[in-house]
C-alpha positions as CSV (number, residue, x, y, z in Angstrom):
1,M,0.1,0.1,0.0
2,D,1.5,3.4,-1.1
3,V,1.8,6.1,1.6
4,R,1.0,8.6,-1.2
5,D,-2.7,7.1,-1.0
6,F,-3.0,9.0,2.3
7,D,-1.9,12.3,1.0
8,F,-4.2,15.2,0.7
9,D,-4.0,19.0,0.4
10,L,-4.2,20.7,3.9
11,P,-3.9,24.5,3.9
12,P,-1.5,25.4,6.7
13,E,-3.9,27.9,8.2
14,L,-6.4,25.1,9.1
15,I,-3.9,23.6,11.6
16,A,-5.2,25.0,14.8
17,Q,-2.8,27.2,16.8
18,E,-5.2,27.9,19.7
19,P,-7.8,25.7,21.5
20,P,-11.5,26.5,21.0
21,S,-13.0,29.1,23.3
22,D,-14.2,26.4,25.6
23,R,-14.2,22.6,25.7
24,G,-17.7,22.4,24.2
25,A,-17.1,24.8,21.4
26,A,-15.6,22.5,18.7
27,R,-17.3,21.6,15.5
28,L,-18.1,18.0,14.9
29,L,-18.3,16.2,11.5
30,V,-20.3,12.9,11.7
31,L,-19.5,10.1,9.2
32,N,-21.8,7.1,8.8
33,R,-19.7,4.2,7.8
34,D,-22.4,2.3,6.1
35,T,-23.8,5.0,3.9
36,G,-20.9,7.5,3.8
37,S,-23.2,10.4,4.7
38,L,-21.8,13.4,6.4
39,T,-23.4,15.6,9.0
40,H,-22.0,18.9,10.2
41,T,-22.7,19.7,13.8
42,H,-21.0,20.6,17.1
43,I,-19.4,18.6,19.9
44,H,-22.2,19.4,22.4
45,A,-24.6,17.4,20.2
46,L,-22.6,14.2,20.9
47,A,-25.0,12.8,23.5
48,G,-27.8,13.0,21.0
49,L,-25.8,11.1,18.5
50,L,-25.1,8.2,20.9
51,G,-27.6,5.8,22.3
52,A,-28.4,4.5,25.7
53,G,-26.1,1.5,26.5
54,D,-23.2,2.7,24.3
55,L,-19.9,2.4,26.3
56,V,-17.5,5.5,25.8
57,V,-14.0,4.7,26.5
58,V,-11.5,7.6,27.2
59,N,-7.8,7.6,27.8
60,N,-6.9,9.0,31.3
61,T,-3.3,9.5,30.8
62,R,-1.8,12.8,32.1
63,V,0.7,15.0,30.0
64,F,3.7,16.1,32.1
65,P,5.8,19.3,31.2
66,A,8.4,17.2,29.4
67,R,10.2,20.1,27.6
68,L,13.1,21.4,29.7
69,L,14.9,24.6,28.8
70,G,18.4,25.2,30.2
71,H,22.0,25.9,29.5
72,R,25.4,24.1,29.3
73,V,27.9,24.0,32.0
74,P,30.2,25.9,32.1
75,S,29.7,27.6,28.6
76,G,26.2,28.8,29.2
77,G,24.9,27.8,25.7
78,A,21.2,27.3,25.5
79,V,19.9,23.8,25.6
80,E,16.5,22.3,25.0
81,C,15.7,18.7,26.3
82,L,12.5,16.8,25.5
83,L,12.1,13.8,27.8
84,L,10.8,10.8,25.9
85,S,11.1,7.5,27.8
86,H,11.8,7.0,31.5
87,L,14.4,4.3,32.0
88,G,14.7,4.1,35.7
89,V,15.6,5.6,39.0
90,G,18.7,5.4,41.2
91,P,21.9,3.4,40.5
92,G,19.7,0.6,39.0
93,G,18.3,2.8,36.4
94,Q,21.8,3.3,35.0
95,T,22.1,-0.4,34.5
96,R,18.9,-0.4,32.4
97,G,20.3,2.5,30.4
98,Q,23.4,0.2,29.5
99,T,25.9,3.0,30.1
100,Q,29.1,3.5,32.1
101,T,29.0,4.8,35.6
102,S,28.5,8.5,35.5
103,D,30.5,11.0,37.7
104,P,29.2,11.8,40.3
105,P,27.7,8.4,40.9
106,A,23.9,8.2,40.7
107,G,22.0,8.9,43.9
108,P,18.8,7.1,44.9
109,T,16.5,9.8,43.3
110,D,18.4,10.3,40.1
111,E,16.4,9.5,37.0
112,F,17.6,8.2,33.6
113,W,15.7,9.1,30.4
114,E,15.9,8.8,26.8
115,A,15.6,12.4,25.4
116,L,15.9,14.5,22.3
117,V,18.4,17.3,23.0
118,H,19.3,20.4,21.1
119,P,21.9,21.3,19.9
120,G,22.5,17.5,19.7
121,Q,25.8,17.8,17.8
122,K,27.3,19.7,20.6
123,L,25.9,17.7,23.5
124,K,28.2,14.7,23.6
125,P,28.5,12.1,26.4
126,G,29.9,13.9,29.5
127,A,28.1,17.2,28.7
128,R,26.6,18.9,31.7
129,I,23.3,20.8,31.8
130,V,21.4,23.0,34.3
131,F,17.7,23.8,34.1
132,E,16.7,26.6,36.5
133,G,13.4,28.2,37.7
134,E,11.5,27.6,40.8
135,R,13.6,24.4,41.2
136,T,17.0,23.6,39.9
137,L,17.6,20.4,37.9
138,H,21.0,19.0,36.8
139,G,21.5,16.9,33.8
140,E,24.3,14.9,32.1
141,V,24.4,13.3,28.7
142,L,25.6,9.7,29.1
143,D,25.3,8.1,25.7
144,R,24.2,8.8,22.1
145,R,21.1,6.9,20.7
146,F,19.7,6.7,17.3
147,F,17.8,9.5,15.4
148,G,19.4,12.2,17.6
149,R,18.4,10.8,20.9
150,R,20.5,10.8,24.0
151,L,20.6,8.9,27.3
152,V,20.5,11.6,30.0
153,R,20.7,11.5,33.8
154,L,18.7,14.0,35.8
155,W,19.1,14.9,39.5
156,T,18.3,17.6,42.0
157,G,21.0,19.2,44.2
158,D,19.1,18.5,47.4
159,G,17.9,14.9,46.6
160,S,14.3,15.9,46.2
161,P,12.2,14.1,43.5
162,V,13.1,14.8,39.9
163,D,9.6,14.7,38.7
164,A,8.6,17.5,41.2
165,A,11.3,19.6,39.6
166,V,10.2,18.8,36.2
167,D,6.5,19.7,37.0
168,A,7.7,23.0,38.4
169,I,10.1,24.3,35.7
170,G,9.1,22.1,32.5
171,H,7.1,23.5,29.6
172,V,4.1,21.9,27.9
173,P,5.4,19.9,25.0
174,L,3.1,21.3,22.3
175,P,3.2,19.6,19.0
176,P,5.7,20.9,16.4
177,Y,2.9,22.1,14.2
178,I,1.7,24.6,16.8
179,K,4.0,27.5,15.8
180,R,4.1,29.4,19.1
181,D,5.6,29.0,22.5
182,D,3.6,27.3,25.2
183,R,1.7,29.5,27.7
184,A,0.5,29.0,31.3
185,D,-3.0,28.2,30.1
186,D,-1.8,25.3,27.9
187,R,-1.1,23.5,31.2
188,D,-4.9,23.2,31.5
189,R,-6.1,23.2,27.9
190,Y,-3.7,20.6,26.7
191,Q,-5.0,18.2,29.3
192,T,-8.3,16.3,29.3
193,I,-10.7,16.4,32.3
194,F,-10.0,12.7,32.7
195,A,-6.3,13.1,33.2
196,E,-4.9,11.1,36.1
197,A,-2.0,8.8,35.2
198,R,1.1,11.0,34.7
199,G,3.2,9.9,31.7
200,S,2.4,11.3,28.3
201,I,4.3,13.8,26.2
202,A,1.3,14.4,24.0
203,A,-2.4,14.7,24.8
204,P,-5.0,12.2,23.7
205,T,-6.6,15.0,21.9
206,A,-10.0,13.7,21.2
207,G,-10.6,13.8,24.9
208,L,-9.9,17.6,25.1
209,H,-13.5,18.3,23.8
210,F,-15.1,16.8,26.9
211,S,-16.4,19.0,29.6
212,A,-18.2,18.3,32.8
213,A,-21.5,19.3,31.1
214,L,-20.9,17.0,28.2
215,V,-20.2,14.1,30.5
216,A,-23.4,14.9,32.4
217,A,-25.3,14.9,29.2
218,L,-23.9,11.5,28.2
219,T,-24.8,10.0,31.6
220,A,-28.3,11.4,31.3
221,R,-28.6,9.8,27.9
222,G,-27.8,6.4,29.4
223,V,-24.4,6.3,28.0
224,E,-21.8,4.4,30.1
225,M,-18.3,5.7,30.4
226,T,-15.0,4.1,31.5
227,A,-11.2,5.0,31.3
228,I,-8.1,3.1,30.2
229,T,-4.5,4.5,30.1
230,L,-2.1,4.7,27.2
231,H,0.9,7.0,27.7
232,V,1.4,8.8,24.5
233,G,5.0,8.9,23.3
234,Y,7.0,10.8,20.7
235,G,5.9,8.3,17.9
236,T,2.6,10.3,17.7
237,F,4.6,13.2,16.1
238,Q,6.9,11.1,13.9
239,P,6.3,11.3,10.2
240,V,5.9,8.2,8.0
241,R,9.3,8.1,6.3
242,V,8.8,4.9,4.2
243,E,7.2,4.6,0.8
244,R,5.0,1.5,1.7
245,V,2.6,1.7,4.5
246,E,3.4,-1.8,5.6
247,D,7.1,-1.0,6.3
248,H,6.2,1.8,8.9
249,R,6.7,1.0,12.6
250,L,5.4,2.6,15.6
251,E,7.3,2.9,18.9
252,P,6.0,1.0,21.8
253,E,3.8,2.8,24.3
254,R,2.8,1.7,27.7
255,Y,-0.8,1.1,28.6
256,E,-2.8,-0.1,31.6
257,I,-6.4,-1.3,31.9
258,D,-7.7,-1.6,35.4
259,A,-10.3,-4.2,36.6
260,S,-13.2,-1.8,36.6
261,A,-12.6,-0.8,32.9
262,A,-11.9,-4.5,31.8
263,S,-15.3,-5.5,33.4
264,A,-17.2,-2.7,31.8
265,I,-15.8,-3.5,28.4
266,A,-16.3,-7.2,28.7
267,R,-19.9,-6.5,29.9
268,A,-20.6,-4.4,27.0
269,R,-19.2,-6.8,24.5
270,R,-21.2,-9.7,26.1
271,E,-24.4,-7.6,25.8
272,R,-23.5,-6.7,22.2
273,R,-23.5,-3.0,23.1
274,R,-21.5,-0.4,21.0
275,I,-18.1,0.6,22.2
276,I,-17.1,4.2,21.3
277,A,-13.3,4.9,21.5
278,V,-12.4,8.4,22.2
279,G,-9.2,8.9,20.2
280,T,-6.8,6.8,18.3
281,T,-4.8,6.1,21.4
282,T,-7.8,4.4,23.1
283,T,-8.5,2.5,19.9
284,R,-4.9,1.1,19.7
285,T,-5.1,0.2,23.3
286,L,-8.3,-1.7,23.1
287,E,-7.4,-3.5,19.9
288,A,-3.9,-4.4,21.2
289,A,-5.2,-5.7,24.5
290,A,-7.7,-7.9,22.7
291,R,-5.0,-9.3,20.5
292,A,-2.9,-10.1,23.5
293,H,-5.6,-12.1,25.2
294,D,-7.3,-14.1,22.4
295,G,-9.9,-11.5,21.7
296,E,-10.7,-10.7,25.3
297,I,-10.0,-7.5,27.3
298,E,-8.3,-8.3,30.6
299,A,-7.1,-6.1,33.4
300,G,-3.3,-5.5,33.4
301,T,-0.4,-3.6,31.9
302,G,1.5,-3.9,28.7
303,A,3.1,-2.1,25.8
304,T,2.0,-1.9,22.3
305,D,3.5,-1.0,18.9
306,L,0.3,-1.8,17.1
307,F,0.1,0.0,13.8
308,I,-3.6,0.1,12.4
309,Y,-4.0,0.8,8.7
310,P,-6.6,-0.3,6.0
311,G,-7.4,-4.0,6.1
312,F,-7.2,-4.2,9.9
313,D,-9.9,-6.3,11.6
314,F,-11.4,-4.3,14.4
315,R,-12.5,-6.7,17.2
316,V,-13.6,-4.2,19.9
317,V,-14.3,-0.7,18.6
318,G,-17.7,0.1,17.1
319,G,-17.4,3.9,17.0
320,L,-14.6,6.4,17.0
321,L,-14.4,10.0,18.1
322,T,-11.1,11.6,16.9
323,N,-9.6,14.9,15.8
324,F,-8.5,15.6,12.2
325,H,-5.0,14.4,11.5
326,L,-2.3,15.4,9.1
327,P,-1.7,13.9,5.6
328,R,0.4,10.8,5.4
329,S,0.3,10.3,9.1
330,S,-0.2,7.0,10.9
331,L,-3.3,8.5,12.6
332,F,-5.0,9.3,9.3
333,M,-4.3,5.6,8.2
334,L,-6.0,4.5,11.4
335,V,-9.0,6.6,10.7
336,S,-9.0,5.2,7.0
337,A,-8.9,1.7,8.3
338,F,-12.0,2.2,10.5
339,A,-14.0,4.3,8.2
340,G,-12.8,2.9,4.8
341,R,-10.2,4.8,2.9
342,E,-12.4,6.4,0.2
343,R,-15.1,7.5,2.8
344,A,-12.3,8.8,5.1
345,R,-10.8,10.8,2.2
346,S,-14.2,12.2,1.2
347,A,-14.9,13.3,4.8
348,Y,-11.5,15.0,5.0
349,D,-12.1,16.8,1.8
350,A,-15.3,18.0,3.2
351,A,-13.6,19.1,6.3
352,V,-11.0,21.1,4.3
353,A,-13.8,22.6,2.2
354,E,-15.8,23.6,5.3
355,R,-12.6,24.9,7.0
356,Y,-12.6,22.6,9.9
357,R,-9.6,23.1,12.3
358,F,-7.0,20.3,12.3
359,Y,-5.0,18.4,14.8
360,S,-4.5,18.8,18.5
361,Y,-6.5,22.0,19.2
362,G,-8.8,21.5,16.3
363,D,-12.3,20.2,15.7
364,A,-13.6,16.7,16.0
365,M,-15.0,13.8,13.8
366,L,-17.4,11.0,14.9
367,I,-17.3,7.8,12.9
368,L,-20.3,5.5,13.5
């Protein structure tokens, strides 16, 4: 399958740079998979589009301020560090990172991360960094990794938790297509109201449209809701660099399904009720979990690199609420797999013609 089959013209001005005025203000394009019909409405109409007994599954991951701005020691040159994957804490974390002992030796609260650093060519193993603000965080580059990544060690001078320092001085890791610096209000708006489990560097953006009022309307309609966790990693930003879709690979992302969610999902499937996934992250988690347990959803943790593209057999998801995605992206391929490639493309052409807002802070699409 040719990646060019998932290309389309997207005017740059349609990539949303700001969130809607409030969480219930986004437009909603509804696509019927059976007929291909399109309906233009707003997200506050969602409850009326679903039925009593539908199970809505959201992702309750929490974005942490993974973008750190600091300077080299002793030169003072500016440094940017995007934390990608947590590798461990304390001296044992260094073993997992497979690097030589650092100097000074790792303390019990030191953390080891895979990170993107800039300027990467100047930050070789042994380079020291300081990130300052309300808290002070120290860093050391320990090893080079592929695609410009580095293994870094982080520690605080007083031995206090690294994550507390990151939360205090870090910046919201807005996607690269948002061409502005993050602001204080992004800490709230780039977070869903369901956010609990800290661990993502990108928001599960379909969930950004939910407000307390919308949840109340869904509940009054008789719609059931539950939450699972998938920590969104850097792979969600990565372009598809291959020519054949089948050659693309996603990076593994960690997920967790608790007993309550597993029970709710199993009950809905047993009763043949429709399961509506909120976002591509939720979709991938549900479908990956089903494949890991012979078609059943069980409580537990895991990691998935499941790449969904046309031809995929959906076992769990019966409806999808998602934002609009970029051309040639793995996310648009997932939407095409669920809706059908031609119908997904027709819906996107209509969205462009009607000036819908795309991607993280953009409008939404419901596929039923």
